[in-house]
N, C-alpha and C positions, 0 to 999 in steps of 0.2 A: 490535281485530281487523284481520286483511289480510286481503286477498282480493282473487282476479282479476277485472278488470273484468267477463267475463263471468257471474259470477256473481254479484255485487253488482245491488241494481237501479238500473239507469242514471238521471240527472237528466233532466229533459224536456230535450229536443233535443241529447242526445248517443249518438253515434255508439256502437257494439257498438268495443271493445278490449281487447287483452289487457294494456292496464296494470295494475299492483295500487293500491287505494285502503287510504286509513287512515278509520277512522270519528271517529279524533278531529277529523279538519277535513276536510272532504269535496271543499275544494279542491285537495289534494296529492293527484299519480300520481305513483307509483312507474311508469319504463318502462328496462329494459333491453337496451342496444345494445351487446354487447360489440367487434363489430366496427366500430363507431362513435366509439368513447369510448377514452381512456387517463387514466391514473391516473400516468404516467412521462414523461409530456413533455417534462419539461425534457431529459432524454436527448436531444435535438437537439441543444439549445448542446453535450453532447459529444461528438457526431458530428462537428457542424461545427468543432469543433478537430481531432479528427483527422484531418479531409479538410484541413485548413488546415497541421497538421505534416506530415501524410503519414505517419502511421505505419503502420496498415494497409496501406498499400504498401509498407513495408520488411518486414511480415511476408511478405506475396506473392511478396518475393523469394527469402527462403529456406527458406520452408515447403514441405513434400515433400507431393501429393499421389497417395497410394498406391493409390485406385478405378482399377479397370479398368472398360472399357464407354464408355458415352457418355450413358446416362441418368441419369446426376448431376445431379438438380434444384438443390441449393445447391452454388455454389463453396465452395474451403476458404476464403476469407479471409473470405465471407460468414458462416461459421457461425463463425469465429473471433470476429467482431464480435458473435456472439449470447449466446456464452460470455463475453466479456470484459463488452459494456455490460450484458449480464443480474445480473452479480456486483457492477457497478457499484448496479445500482437494488437490492441486498440478497437478489436470488437467488442463493444463493450454491451452485448443485448444478443438475441436469437436469429436477427432479421436476416445476419449473412451465412445462418448454419444450412443452407444447403449447397453455399459455393464453398466454404469450407469443408462441408463433407465431402467435396471433391479434392480438395488440394492434397497432393501426396506425402507434404511434409504434416499435416493435420490427420493424414489417417495411418501414418504410422506413428504418431503419436499417441492415438489412440487406442492401436493394436488391435490385435482379436482378427475378429470376420472385418473390419473397416481398411485393414492392408488390400486384400484381394478387392474386396466393393467400397460401399461408401460408408462415411459414418454418418452419425444421425442429423436427420432431418432435420429445418426448422419448426416443423409440427410437432417433432420427438424430441427436440430440445424447450420448445416448449412447456410441455406436460412435466418432462425433466423437472423442470426451476419451478411453476407456479401447480404442480401437483403432488407429486411426488417427493420434496423435498421440504416439502410446506410442512409435514405431519409433527407434530410437537417433537416426537422423537429425534425427528433427521434435523430438525432446526436447533435444536437444544446441542446435538453431536455439529453442529455447522460453527456454531457459536465457540463451542470450544476448542475447535479444529488448530486454530492459532496458533492459542497455548502448547496445545500438544507437539505442534510443529516445531515449536520454539523450543520445548526441553528436548526434543531428538535432535535438535543443529545447535542449541547452545551448551546443552548439558555435558556433551565431551572432553568441554575444558570447563573449567574452573572461575569466572571472571573475577572472583574474591567480592562484585561489586553490583548493587543492581539499582538502576535508576528509573525510575515511571514518572514519566509525564502525561497528563490528564488532559484535554481540552476538546471544546465542542466544534462544529462546526455548520457548514450551512450547505442543505442540497437543495437546489431552485427543483420546482416543479412547475409543469404545464398545462395541467388538467386536472381530472377531479379523483384521483390518487386520495385513496383513504387515510387517512389521519393526517392529509396535507393542510394547512393553515399560514393565516398570515402573521409575520414575525415584525416586529417593529421594529426591532435591532438589526435587524437584514435588511430591512423595507423590499420584501418580496413574501411572495406566498411559496413554502419552505416543506422540507423536513428536517430535522434540526439532530442527527445522528453525535453520538459520544465517542471518545478513544485515548486507550492506553497503550502509549509505546515506551520501548525500554531504549535504553543511552546508545543502543545497536541501528536504530531504526525500525527495529520490529514493530509491528501492530501485535497487540498482546492481547486486545479484545477490543470491543466494538458494540452499541447498538444504535440500533434505528429508534428515533423518537418523533412523535407529532414536532408540525413545525411551531407550536405557539410554547411550548414549555420552557422554562428556566433553564439555563447553559448547564447548573448544575442539579437539574433533575435527574432522580437514580441513579446517583453517583456511586452509591455502594455497589447494587443490584452489578455494577460493572466493575467496578474496584475491586472488591473483595473474593470473586474467585481467581482474580492474579496473585493478590494478598497471599492468598490460603497455598497455591504452587509454591512460594517460596518460601513460606514459613518456618518449616525443618532446616532450609538450608544454613550453612555457616556461612553467611553473608552479610555484609554491608549494604544495609536498604536505605535508598533515599527517594524522596518525592517531592515534583513541583507541578504548582499549578497558576491559574490566572487568578484576577479579582473575586469572580463568579463561586471559586470554591473556597473564600472565605469564610467559613463556616463553624464553628464551634465543633458542632457533630463530627467534621471531617480531622479536626486537630487531636480530638479525644481516641477517633480510631486509630490514626497513626501515632499518636501516642502508645497506642496500649501495644500494635504490634513492633513497637521499638524500629519507628522510621524517623528516619531525618528528615523533615519539610522546611521547605522555603517557599511560603504562598502571598501573592502579593493580596495587601490589606487596602481595600476601599480609604480614602484621606477625609478626615474628620477635625472637627474643631481642636477637639481634647489634642489629636497628633501634632497638628498644627501648631500650638501653644506651645507643644513640648522641646519642637524644634522652631521657637518663635527667632532666636537669634540667629540662623542660618538663612531665615527668609529676608534680612535685611540688605538692601544693593549694597553692594561692595562700595567699599568708598575708592574714590581717585576715578581715573578714564576709562568707559567700559572697554572692557577685555576684547581682543583678538583671538583668544581661544578661549572653549569651554572652560569652564571654571565648576569645580565639582569639589563637594562638601558631604560628610558622610557622620549619622550619628546612631547611639543604640542605646536604648533604655526600654525598662521592663512597662507592661504596660496593660493594663485588664478590663475589659470590654466590658458593658451591665452584664452582657448574655454569656462571659464565658466564667468557669469555675473555680480560676486560677490567673494570677500574672503571666503573661510570657514576655519573651523577648521580640521586639521590635527594630529593625533596620531602618535607616530613613537615610535616600540620598535626595541632594538638591543641585542640579544642573541650575548654571546660569552661561545663557548660548547671547552669543555678539547679534546685536541688532533686537534683540526680544526685550522686553519691558520687565516680566515676570518670569519668577525658575520655574523651571520644570524639577516637578516634587515626586517620590514615590516611596512608597513602604512595603514594607513584607514582616508576616512576624512569620518567626522559626526558633526550632529549639538547637539551633545549630551553634557551635561554640567556635565557632571561625570567626577570623578577625572582620571587621564590616566589609573592607572590601571584597574578599573571597568570598563573603555571603553574598554580596550583587552581582558577582561576576559569575558565582554557579546559579542563581535564579536565570543570568541573563540565556544562560545557555538552554534554556527553556524552548528558545525563539527555534530550534534546529524543530520542535514538535509541529509548528505552525507551516516548515517549509516540509516536512514528510505528508501535512495534509493537503498542501499542495501538490505536491509530488502525486498522489495518490489521485485527488482530482484532474491533472491536466496528462498523466501516463494510464491510467488505469481507468480513468474515468469512472468511479464509484460515486460520482452522485447521479449518474443517467441511473433514475429508477423509478423507471414508465410502467411499471406494472397497475394493473386497479385494485389490488388489495394489499394490505400494510403488510401480510405474512410473506405475499412473494415480494415485495420488495427489500424488506428485510433478509430474505433467502439471498437477493442480488446483490446486499452490501457484502452479506458473510463472502459471496464467492468472488468479489472486487476486495477483499481481503485477502483473501486467498494466491489473489496473483499477485498483491502488490508483495506477500514476506514472498512468494516465491522469487521475485524481483529482487527484493532487497538481498534475501540469502547469496543471491551469484553475484552482488554490488558488493557483498562486505566478504563475502568466502571465494569468490572464485574469478577474481577479476587481476589482473599482472600490473603491479606497481603504474605501469605508463598510463591507464585508463581505471584507474581506482575511482579516478573523481567523477565519471561519467554517471549525469544523473539517469534516475526512471525513463525519461525521457529519450534521452541520446542514446541509453541501451537499445529501447526498442526501434526507433530511427536507423541506427548504427549495424545493431548485432543482429534484431531478429529479422529487421526485412532486408534481410538476404536473398539475393534473386539465386534461382537454381535451376538447374535442366535434370531431370529425374530419367534415368535410362538402367532400365529392367533389364534382367540376367535371368539364369533358370533358376541361382540358386542365391541370388542376391541383388542390390538397389543400390546405385551411382547415383549420389546428388552431386553434380556441378557447379559449386558454389562461387558464384561471384567474387572477384576481389575489389573490393572499393574501401568501405570506411575500414571494415575487417581484411586482413590479409588472413594467410595459410598460418604464418607463424603466429600472431596474435590466437586466432582460433585454435590453433596446437598448443600454444599455451593455456588454454580456458581448460580446454579437455583435462590436460596434466592436472590443472588445481583441481579438476572436480573428482580426477580417479584416486587423488590425496584423502579426500572426504571419504572413499568408502571404508566399512567394515572391515576386515580381513581376520579370520583368525591366525594366533599367535601360532610360527611352526613350534612342530612336538617336539 
């Protein structure tokens, strides 16, 4: 039985209080101090990373505040922080904004007037995401922002190589959202967003599309701005994609831009005839291990303007009557095994999409208008990139392999009690999955990312 302290007989010598008591052990008290405790204290490490890299400062230079008058309580970049950091912590829309607005960690993350009062409310965040950010100028700035962040973060060192992976995904819908449609491939009513990642797992660019478009629809509008950012840099350039992008226009675009590519090619009778000798069942007993065979040849489809190299892989698996056959069109000059191995790494792109769905919940697109859902996809993209920057730049080796979901559950979801003093505030952090020593190492790695002027 649980009851309030004023309703239960108090033990001798105890003062009346509003604490809840438990009958199974009277030594326990339950007190609720919503404004002085937080369950998301680990977000402060991400706020430190944001400050070290200057990410929100970039956003502040490109977003336009369309509000008129001088009574704006929260500035635009503070509300953007509330949107992005809320998604980092698993609050995928504005429904929890009222509670987050009172959360001490979120108030310090937003900064400004929110530190002493509250951050933005549900209604304020709703207007921010569905009215202010949906303007053509702000939506265009949001779409460009992941690339600007990546240029700031990855431009410090010269990787020498850029590898772009392009893929589409499904965002199931359950209402009358504008642009939603049934997709026969995914067998659901959905949106069909398109993504471009680099080899670090950063989301270079994304676009929300109606649910019934082809997987490669609008590929150039998404890929060309990314290619343009890297055009003048001294880099080795690579591109990978699945069979949906097996299109001569894609090949020609990449060849003009000096990209080496591997793209899955749908099988046809001509291709299978070229490797007919590999499709005959091996002589002898069925193998107990997988047998792999490769081939490489020149091929020109009717829609192509010139022949291109095609690599084939044939796998015979134990217990299977027919082989598994795959074709890849490429302009790489590597041996066939290395071409296939390079293409197979494209699977990490699908893993990053899954992380975006599970950790950031970027398929939660529940607004009525298509433009508002496009804004929300970009906000999810910013949250994903900030989380990935933390994983790739600021995690000690012992936890470097944590997934974004593990980071949310172990690093972000740290409980803390907040003690206010006249000049500062103390977050008394719980030590569970992330002890003090590990958190200190993370902060030291973040501090090493700050740009400092060279001594005179």
